[in-house]
C-alpha positions in Angstrom: 110.7 100.8 60.3 109.3 100.9 56.8 106.9 98.2 57.1 103.2 98.6 56.3 100.2 96.5 55.3 97.7 98.9 55.1 98.3 100.2 51.4 98.2 97.0 49.1 100.5 99.1 46.7 103.3 99.6 49.3 105.9 96.7 48.8 107.4 96.8 52.3 105.6 93.6 53.8 108.3 92.4 56.1 111.4 93.7 58.0 113.5 92.6 55.1 111.9 95.0 52.6 113.1 97.7 54.6 116.7 99.7 54.1 117.8 97.7 57.5 116.6 94.6 56.4 118.6 95.2 53.1 121.8 96.0 55.1 121.5 92.9 57.2 120.7 90.5 54.1 124.0 92.4 52.3 126.0 91.5 55.4 124.8 87.9 55.4 125.8 87.5 51.6 129.1 89.2 52.3 129.7 86.5 55.0 128.7 83.8 52.7 131.2 84.9 50.1 134.1 84.9 52.6 133.2 83.2 55.9 136.5 82.5 57.4 138.1 85.8 57.4 135.4 88.3 56.2 136.0 91.2 53.9 138.0 93.1 56.3 137.5 95.6 59.1 135.4 98.6 58.1 135.1 97.5 54.5 131.1 97.1 54.3 130.7 100.4 52.5 132.9 99.1 49.8 131.8 95.7 49.5 128.2 96.1 49.5 128.5 98.1 46.3 129.5 95.1 44.4 126.8 94.0 41.7 126.5 90.4 43.0 124.8 91.8 45.9 122.0 93.3 43.8 120.1 89.8 44.2 119.4 89.8 47.8 115.7 89.3 48.5 114.6 92.8 49.4 112.6 95.3 47.8 115.1 97.8 49.1 118.0 96.1 47.3 119.1 99.5 45.7 119.5 100.7 49.5 121.7 98.1 50.7 124.8 100.3 51.2 125.7 102.1 54.1 128.9 102.7 56.1 128.2 99.4 58.3 125.1 96.9 58.3 123.7 98.3 61.6 124.0 95.0 63.5 127.2 94.8 65.7 126.9 90.7 65.4 126.4 91.1 61.4 129.3 93.6 61.0 131.7 91.6 62.9 130.5 88.5 61.1 130.7 90.0 57.6 133.8 92.0 58.0 136.0 89.8 60.3 134.7 86.3 59.6 133.7 83.4 61.6 136.8 83.1 63.8 136.6 86.7 65.3 132.8 86.3 65.5 133.1 83.0 67.6 135.5 84.7 69.7 133.5 88.0 70.1 130.4 85.9 71.2 132.4 83.6 73.7 133.7 86.7 75.1 130.2 88.5 75.5 129.1 85.2 77.1 132.0 85.0 79.5 131.0 88.6 80.6 127.5 87.9 81.1 128.1 84.6 83.1 130.6 86.5 85.1 128.2 89.4 86.1 125.3 87.2 86.8 127.4 85.2 89.1 128.5 88.3 90.7 125.2 89.9 91.0 124.1 86.6 93.1 127.2 86.3 95.1 128.2 89.6 96.1 126.0 91.7 98.1 128.3 94.8 98.7 128.7 95.8 94.9 125.2 94.2 93.6 124.0 97.5 92.2 127.1 98.3 90.5 127.1 94.8 88.9 123.5 95.3 87.9 124.3 98.6 86.1 127.0 96.7 84.4 124.9 93.8 83.5 121.9 96.1 82.1 124.2 98.4 80.2 125.9 94.8 78.4 122.6 93.5 77.7 121.4 96.8 76.0 124.5 97.2 74.1 125.2 93.7 73.0 121.7 92.8 72.5 121.7 90.8 69.1 118.1 91.8 68.0 118.7 95.6 67.7 120.1 97.7 65.1 123.2 99.5 66.2 125.9 101.9 65.2 129.3 100.6 63.8 131.5 98.7 66.2 134.6 100.0 64.1 134.1 103.1 62.7 131.3 105.3 64.3 131.6 107.4 67.4 129.0 105.3 69.0 131.5 102.5 69.0 133.1 104.1 71.9 130.4 103.2 74.3 131.1 99.6 73.7 134.4 99.9 74.9 133.6 102.0 77.9 131.1 99.6 79.0 133.7 97.0 78.4 136.3 98.6 80.3 134.0 99.5 83.4 132.5 95.9 83.4 136.2 94.4 83.6 136.9 97.1 86.2 133.8 96.0 88.2 134.9 92.2 87.8 138.6 92.8 88.6 137.4 94.5 92.1 135.1 91.9 93.0 137.8 89.5 92.7 140.3 91.3 94.9 137.9 91.7 97.9 
């Protein structure tokens, strides 16, 4: 991930000095500038080029731009703002709690619920780098998993 301490001349001493760290820091700064409504869906690629974001605290500040910040939570936060972000987080919490409840109380579909729970945990883990939620083909996986999860939850409610 671009971090090493073996070479004293190498300036990458933390995650924040990697290009991904620069993406994250830029997304945070975009959010700080537009906290309520963000910069607009799928606009990170345009917003990150602005000179004001050269001031981020990263050795890789020149590599801060990409099509997305490589973390869905930072992408949603910077591009859509705090209102959509809070809704997204509560939506994910609701899904997790519903799946956990169904895992412990439903014996018939326990394995199907566990598969959905694991898939949601893997895709919506906030500490990982990810593809874009809005603009890459990888975003399709989020929607497919959400659809299967709601199908499972609905099937369990109609037993």
